[in-house]
C-alpha positions in Angstrom: -45.9 4.4 218.5 -44.1 1.4 218.9 -46.6 -0.3 216.6 -46.2 2.1 215.2 -42.5 2.0 214.3 -42.8 -1.7 214.0 -44.9 -1.7 211.4 -43.1 0.5 209.8 -40.0 -1.1 210.0 -41.3 -4.0 208.8 -43.3 -2.3 205.8 -39.3 -0.8 204.8 -38.2 -4.1 205.3 -40.4 -5.7 202.8 -39.8 -3.4 200.1 -36.2 -3.6 200.5 -36.4 -6.8 200.3 -38.2 -6.8 197.1 -36.4 -4.7 195.4 -33.4 -7.5 195.8 -35.3 -9.5 195.6 -36.4 -7.7 192.1 -32.6 -6.9 191.2 -31.7 -11.1 191.6 -34.8 -11.9 189.2 -34.4 -9.3 186.6 -30.0 -10.3 186.7 -31.0 -14.6 186.4 -33.6 -13.4 184.0 -30.6 -11.4 182.1 -27.9 -14.7 183.1 -30.4 -17.0 180.8 -31.0 -14.8 177.6 -27.0 -14.9 178.0 -27.2 -18.7 178.4 -29.7 -18.9 176.2 -27.6 -16.9 173.1 -24.2 -18.6 174.1 -26.2 -22.3 173.9 -27.8 -21.2 170.0 -24.0 -19.9 169.2 -22.9 -23.4 169.5 -25.1 -24.4 167.3 -24.3 -24.7 163.3 -25.5 -22.9 160.6 -26.0 -25.9 158.2 -28.4 -27.2 161.5 -30.7 -24.1 162.4 -31.0 -24.5 157.8 -31.9 -27.5 158.3 -34.5 -26.8 161.1 -35.7 -23.7 160.2 -36.7 -25.6 156.6 -38.5 -28.2 159.2 -40.2 -25.6 160.9 -41.7 -24.3 157.4 -43.1 -28.0 156.2 -44.5 -28.0 159.1 -46.5 -25.5 158.1 -48.1 -27.3 154.8 -50.3 -29.2 156.9 -52.3 -25.5 158.2 -52.6 -25.0 154.3 -54.3 -28.2 153.8 -56.3 -27.8 156.6 -57.2 -24.1 155.3 -57.9 -25.6 151.4 -60.5 -28.6 153.2 -61.8 -25.9 154.9 -62.5 -23.3 151.6 -63.2 -26.7 150.0 -66.0 -27.3 151.6 -67.1 -23.5 151.8 -67.0 -23.4 147.5 -69.3 -27.2 147.8 -71.9 -24.8 150.5 -71.6 -21.0 148.7 -72.8 -23.4 145.6 -75.2 -25.7 147.0 -77.2 -22.7 148.6 -76.6 -20.5 145.4 -78.7 -22.9 144.1 -80.9 -23.5 146.1 -81.4 -19.8 146.3 -81.4 -19.4 142.4 -84.7 -22.8 142.6 -86.9 -21.2 145.5 -86.6 -17.0 143.2 -87.9 -19.0 140.3 -90.4 -21.6 141.9 -91.7 -17.8 143.8 -91.5 -15.4 141.1 -93.8 -18.3 139.6 -96.5 -18.8 141.8 -96.6 -14.6 142.4 -97.5 -14.7 138.9 -100.1 -17.5 139.4 -102.3 -16.0 142.6 -101.8 -12.6 140.8 -103.7 -13.4 137.7 -106.3 -14.9 140.3 -106.3 -11.7 142.0 -107.4 -9.8 139.0 -109.5 -13.2 138.2 -110.7 -12.2 141.1 -112.1 -8.9 141.2 -114.1 -9.7 137.5 -116.3 -12.5 140.0 -119.7 -12.0 140.8 -120.9 -15.4 142.2 -118.5 -17.8 141.1 -115.2 -18.4 139.7 -112.7 -20.3 138.8 -109.5 -20.8 141.0 -106.6 -23.3 140.4 -109.2 -25.3 137.9 -112.8 -25.0 140.5 -114.7 -23.8 140.2 -116.3 -22.4 143.7 -117.7 -19.5 145.2 -115.8 -15.7 144.9 -115.9 -16.2 149.2 -114.1 -19.3 149.6 -112.5 -18.9 145.9 -110.7 -15.7 148.5 -110.4 -17.6 151.2 -108.7 -19.9 149.4 -106.5 -16.5 147.8 -105.3 -15.6 151.7 -104.1 -18.2 152.6 -102.0 -19.1 148.9 -100.7 -15.5 149.5 -99.8 -15.7 152.6 -97.8 -19.1 152.0 -96.2 -16.8 149.2 -95.1 -13.7 151.9 -93.1 -16.9 154.6 -91.5 -18.8 151.5 -90.7 -14.8 150.5 -89.3 -14.1 153.7 -87.9 -17.4 153.9 -86.0 -17.0 150.8 -84.7 -13.5 152.4 -83.4 -15.1 154.7 -81.5 -17.5 153.3 -79.8 -15.3 150.5 -78.8 -13.4 153.4 -76.8 -16.7 155.2 -75.4 -17.3 151.4 -74.7 -13.4 151.5 -73.3 -14.3 154.4 -71.0 -18.0 153.5 -70.0 -16.4 150.7 -67.8 -13.8 153.3 -66.5 -17.3 155.9 -65.4 -17.8 151.2 -63.1 -14.8 150.7 -62.2 -15.1 154.3 -61.3 -18.3 154.4 -59.2 -18.2 150.8 -57.7 -14.8 152.1 -56.5 -16.6 154.3 -55.4 -19.9 152.4 -53.5 -17.0 150.5 -51.9 -16.0 152.8 -50.5 -19.3 154.5 -49.4 -19.4 151.2 -47.7 -17.0 150.3 -46.7 -16.6 154.0 -44.7 -20.2 154.0 -42.5 -19.1 149.9 -41.0 -15.6 151.3 -40.1 -17.9 154.1 -38.9 -20.6 152.0 -37.0 -18.0 149.5 -36.1 -16.5 152.7 -34.4 -19.8 154.5 -32.9 -20.2 150.0 -30.9 -16.6 150.0 -29.6 -17.8 154.2 -28.7 -20.7 153.2 -27.0 -19.4 149.5 -25.0 -16.4 151.2 -24.0 -18.5 153.5 -22.6 -21.0 151.1 -21.2 -18.0 149.5 -19.3 -17.6 153.0 -18.0 -20.8 152.5 -16.7 -20.3 149.3 -15.0 -17.2 150.3 -13.3 -19.0 153.3 -12.2 -22.1 151.0 -10.2 -19.9 148.8 -9.5 -17.2 151.0 -5.4 -17.8 151.4 -5.0 -16.9 154.7 -7.7 -18.0 156.3 -8.5 -16.5 159.8 -10.5 -19.7 161.5 -9.3 -22.9 163.1 -10.8 -24.9 160.6 -8.5 -28.7 159.0 -8.5 -27.2 155.2 -6.7 -23.5 156.8 -4.7 -25.8 158.3 -4.6 -28.5 155.4 -3.0 -25.3 153.1 -0.1 -24.3 156.7 1.6 -27.5 156.3 1.3 -27.3 152.1 2.9 -24.5 152.3 5.3 -25.7 154.6 6.4 -28.7 153.0 6.8 -26.5 150.1 9.7 -24.4 151.0 11.0 -27.7 152.4 10.1 -29.2 149.0 13.0 -25.8 147.9 15.5 -25.9 150.3 15.9 -30.2 149.2 15.7 -28.4 145.4 18.1 -26.4 145.8 20.4 -28.1 147.4 20.6 -30.7 144.9 21.4 -28.0 142.5 24.6 -26.8 144.7 25.5 -29.8 144.6 27.7 -30.4 141.6 29.9 -27.1 142.1 32.1 -29.5 144.6 32.2 -32.2 141.8 33.2 -30.7 138.8 37.0 -30.2 139.2 37.0 -33.7 140.5 34.5 -34.7 137.2 38.5 -33.8 135.3 40.2 -35.7 137.7 42.7 -37.9 134.2 42.8 -40.5 135.5 46.9 -42.1 134.9 48.9 -45.3 135.3 51.7 -44.7 137.2 53.9 -45.7 134.8 52.5 -43.2 133.5 53.5 -40.4 136.5 57.3 -41.5 137.0 56.8 -40.6 133.5 55.6 -36.9 134.5 57.8 -37.3 137.9 61.0 -37.3 135.5 59.9 -34.7 132.6 58.9 -36.6 130.6 55.6 -36.7 128.2 52.6 -38.9 129.2 49.8 -37.8 126.0 49.7 -34.3 125.4 51.5 -33.2 128.7 55.0 -32.5 129.8 55.8 -31.7 132.9 59.8 -29.7 133.2 62.4 -31.3 136.1 62.9 -29.3 137.9 66.8 -28.8 138.2 
């Protein structure tokens, strides 16, 4: 009884440990994923685009390999097709010859001419039997060759589709990368042309400094415009000699001015 209870307790403890371990592993996995996302965000967009172009360029090796395989298969198919055509023509010619010899044997009684040699009908028939068997073997070989040709043509077509797919996918990826890069450059241009930038770019700081400098210059300009007002009266003060001033005090005229002396 106690052994059973102890066993149940151990199993329960192990189950709890596995559960906690699973949760910890999941949490650690989430943390790693979050860290990966953070690290990815730190990579400049230009570098990401350059990296994608580099990876896309690596497909050139796969495309070149597919081209080589397809080229070899095309040559193999052409050679095999030539052999099939040649063998088929040869068999057709041999078939006609043997058919003619078999017709000649039908009318023969004791002797018959077979392949340029005169022989007995029995001997000629034996020769015909061997030739027919050899012809049938060659026909079977032709059938196998034709089946092989059909398979090689299928392989050629598959390789061509694979090559076309690789080229198409590479071009599509290049187009998508070009589109992303164009959108990114448009965003950069919009940020540059924006009057109020929300980023911490160097250009934004320069714009702020320029606005401050322009404001300071405007203030200095306004101060300069106000400065002549206090100097206007001084500009019209007449320059007189000491004698002129004494004459004026005595009520005498000096130039066009006249000051009356007080009673």
